PLY file of the C-alpha trace (Angstrom):
ply
format ascii 1.0
element vertex 211
property float x
property float y
property float z
element edge 210
property int vertex1
property int vertex2
end_header
0.02 0.03 -0.09
2.93 2.38 0.93
4.61 1.62 -2.42
1.39 2.28 -4.27
1.09 5.64 -2.56
4.65 6.55 -3.49
4.04 5.44 -7.17
0.84 7.73 -7.17
2.81 10.77 -5.97
5.30 10.11 -8.64
2.51 10.23 -11.08
1.25 13.45 -9.86
4.81 15.04 -9.84
5.28 13.90 -13.34
2.12 16.10 -14.35
4.54 19.09 -13.48
7.64 18.00 -15.27
7.72 17.17 -18.83
10.88 18.71 -20.22
14.36 20.51 -18.87
16.44 22.92 -20.60
19.60 24.17 -19.70
19.17 27.13 -17.06
18.95 30.68 -18.08
17.94 33.80 -16.07
14.68 35.28 -17.31
14.26 39.14 -17.43
11.18 40.81 -15.88
10.27 42.31 -19.19
10.95 39.14 -21.19
8.80 36.59 -19.20
6.66 34.85 -21.55
2.88 34.12 -20.78
3.82 30.62 -21.95
6.00 30.04 -18.86
2.80 30.48 -16.44
-0.73 30.40 -16.21
-3.00 33.30 -15.25
-5.09 32.29 -11.91
-8.66 32.33 -12.66
-10.22 33.90 -10.53
-7.29 35.54 -8.82
-6.72 34.69 -5.16
-6.76 37.27 -2.20
-3.49 37.72 -0.70
-2.10 39.68 2.12
-2.44 43.47 1.53
1.02 45.33 1.14
2.86 41.82 0.56
3.83 39.98 -2.56
2.86 36.41 -1.79
4.71 33.31 -3.20
3.15 30.04 -2.53
4.97 27.07 -3.14
2.94 23.90 -3.66
4.85 20.78 -2.61
4.78 17.18 -1.46
7.31 15.47 0.48
6.71 12.22 -1.76
7.52 14.27 -5.04
11.24 13.71 -6.13
10.93 16.93 -8.23
9.93 19.00 -5.07
13.21 17.58 -3.45
15.26 18.96 -6.17
13.58 22.37 -6.42
13.50 22.87 -2.55
17.14 24.04 -1.89
16.74 26.51 -4.95
13.78 27.82 -3.50
15.37 28.23 -0.27
18.25 30.01 -1.63
16.18 32.22 -3.80
13.87 33.25 -0.76
16.89 34.55 1.05
17.38 37.02 -1.70
14.14 38.60 -1.66
12.93 41.82 -0.44
10.84 42.17 2.94
7.79 42.67 1.11
7.91 39.31 -0.82
6.68 36.47 1.47
7.45 32.78 0.60
5.04 30.26 1.75
5.39 26.52 1.39
2.06 24.66 1.07
1.97 20.88 1.43
-0.69 19.53 -1.03
-3.51 17.03 -0.30
-4.55 15.60 -3.16
-5.61 12.49 -1.52
-5.90 10.94 1.79
-2.44 9.35 1.28
-0.97 12.88 1.35
-2.59 14.06 4.47
-0.14 12.46 6.77
2.82 14.21 4.86
0.99 17.56 5.12
0.62 16.93 8.76
4.31 16.22 9.12
5.05 19.63 7.64
2.81 21.61 9.93
3.84 19.65 13.05
7.48 20.49 12.32
6.30 24.05 12.01
4.46 23.86 15.15
7.52 22.57 17.14
9.63 25.09 15.52
11.56 22.47 13.72
11.25 23.31 10.22
15.21 22.98 10.24
14.27 19.21 9.35
12.25 20.13 6.30
15.13 19.67 3.79
16.15 16.34 5.83
12.77 14.93 5.06
13.12 15.08 1.43
16.88 13.52 1.96
15.52 10.84 3.96
12.57 9.51 1.43
14.40 10.21 -1.88
18.06 9.76 -0.91
18.09 7.38 1.95
14.88 5.67 0.81
13.47 5.81 4.38
9.69 4.78 4.70
8.20 7.88 6.61
4.72 7.74 5.39
2.74 6.93 8.38
2.28 8.62 11.86
4.47 5.83 13.38
7.13 5.99 10.93
7.20 9.72 11.21
7.31 9.58 15.08
10.37 7.16 14.96
12.20 9.46 12.35
11.53 12.71 14.15
12.71 11.11 17.29
15.94 10.03 15.64
16.52 13.55 14.77
16.35 14.79 18.35
12.77 15.73 18.55
10.80 14.67 21.63
8.49 11.95 20.23
5.68 12.50 22.65
5.54 16.41 21.61
5.50 15.31 17.96
2.58 12.82 18.60
0.58 15.39 20.29
0.61 18.15 17.73
0.44 15.87 15.01
-3.34 15.27 15.13
-3.79 18.65 16.90
-6.49 21.17 15.90
-4.00 23.60 15.06
-2.14 21.28 12.59
-5.42 19.65 11.20
-6.84 23.11 10.54
-3.80 24.10 8.34
-3.57 20.94 6.67
-7.35 21.53 5.72
-6.57 25.08 4.70
-3.54 23.57 2.60
-6.12 21.30 0.92
-8.39 24.40 -0.02
-5.78 26.59 -1.30
-4.42 23.73 -3.55
-8.14 23.60 -5.12
-8.33 27.37 -5.41
-5.31 27.63 -7.21
-6.26 24.73 -9.36
-3.19 23.00 -8.67
-2.63 19.59 -10.65
0.92 18.87 -10.09
3.93 19.48 -7.65
6.15 21.34 -7.53
3.85 24.40 -8.51
4.62 28.20 -7.54
1.85 30.97 -7.37
2.80 34.31 -7.12
0.58 37.25 -6.08
-2.54 35.11 -6.27
-2.55 35.97 -9.97
-0.05 33.68 -11.71
1.15 29.98 -11.32
4.30 28.25 -12.70
5.94 25.05 -12.59
8.82 23.20 -14.15
6.60 22.08 -17.23
5.61 25.58 -17.73
8.92 27.21 -17.21
11.11 24.33 -18.77
13.17 23.13 -15.73
13.82 23.58 -12.00
15.92 26.78 -12.09
13.59 28.12 -14.75
10.71 27.90 -12.47
12.52 30.26 -9.94
13.66 32.51 -12.52
10.06 32.90 -13.79
8.66 33.31 -10.41
11.43 35.99 -9.75
10.23 37.60 -12.95
6.83 37.46 -11.94
7.40 39.00 -8.58
9.11 42.01 -10.44
6.18 42.25 -12.78
3.55 42.55 -10.08
5.76 45.03 -8.32
6.13 47.16 -11.54
10.05 46.91 -11.93
0 1
1 2
2 3
3 4
4 5
5 6
6 7
7 8
8 9
9 10
10 11
11 12
12 13
13 14
14 15
15 16
16 17
17 18
18 19
19 20
20 21
21 22
22 23
23 24
24 25
25 26
26 27
27 28
28 29
29 30
30 31
31 32
32 33
33 34
34 35
35 36
36 37
37 38
38 39
39 40
40 41
41 42
42 43
43 44
44 45
45 46
46 47
47 48
48 49
49 50
50 51
51 52
52 53
53 54
54 55
55 56
56 57
57 58
58 59
59 60
60 61
61 62
62 63
63 64
64 65
65 66
66 67
67 68
68 69
69 70
70 71
71 72
72 73
73 74
74 75
75 76
76 77
77 78
78 79
79 80
80 81
81 82
82 83
83 84
84 85
85 86
86 87
87 88
88 89
89 90
90 91
91 92
92 93
93 94
94 95
95 96
96 97
97 98
98 99
99 100
100 101
101 102
102 103
103 104
104 105
105 106
106 107
107 108
108 109
109 110
110 111
111 112
112 113
113 114
114 115
115 116
116 117
117 118
118 119
119 120
120 121
121 122
122 123
123 124
124 125
125 126
126 127
127 128
128 129
129 130
130 131
131 132
132 133
133 134
134 135
135 136
136 137
137 138
138 139
139 140
140 141
141 142
142 143
143 144
144 145
145 146
146 147
147 148
148 149
149 150
150 151
151 152
152 153
153 154
154 155
155 156
156 157
157 158
158 159
159 160
160 161
161 162
162 163
163 164
164 165
165 166
166 167
167 168
168 169
169 170
170 171
171 172
172 173
173 174
174 175
175 176
176 177
177 178
178 179
179 180
180 181
181 182
182 183
183 184
184 185
185 186
186 187
187 188
188 189
189 190
190 191
191 192
192 193
193 194
194 195
195 196
196 197
197 198
198 199
199 200
200 201
201 202
202 203
203 204
204 205
205 206
206 207
207 208
208 209
209 210
């Protein structure tokens, strides 16, 4: 069953990845509409901020590749740009992984976020159930009882449901996908590769700002 879940996750990821080309910077004035989709209807975002949402799944190998690029890019952004990662819940199989992300957030241990990708995709560890996750986070120095206490908490479950609502509102069909300002959605398949996805998102941030 776990194997089937992982295969389904790979299939969903494949929706967002069809071809790759060499990386090249995308200037704000040159970003092609073919490299992103307009979000219809546009979504409300925080006033005074340019919101970037990255829809991801821990089980998605393409998300594992994009994540360090996203983290590096986020550090270069001005203070009015807010990057938020949103774990998708395409089906019940994805829910525990989304809860894992929000549990780490609740415990102030998002320093383990990148290590989750590494554990699944490089070390081939099985951390898809609550029990497996509890054992894994404990091996990383997290108090097991505290983790299990927040995993099914109202706060974590509410954020998981909100993430599900967001992915539906933004019409996210595959991971990774990046939304900018509630208006635009891009992904490796539209942008042409991993780094190109970051480049297009950066160009769209500049487009929204009017640079």
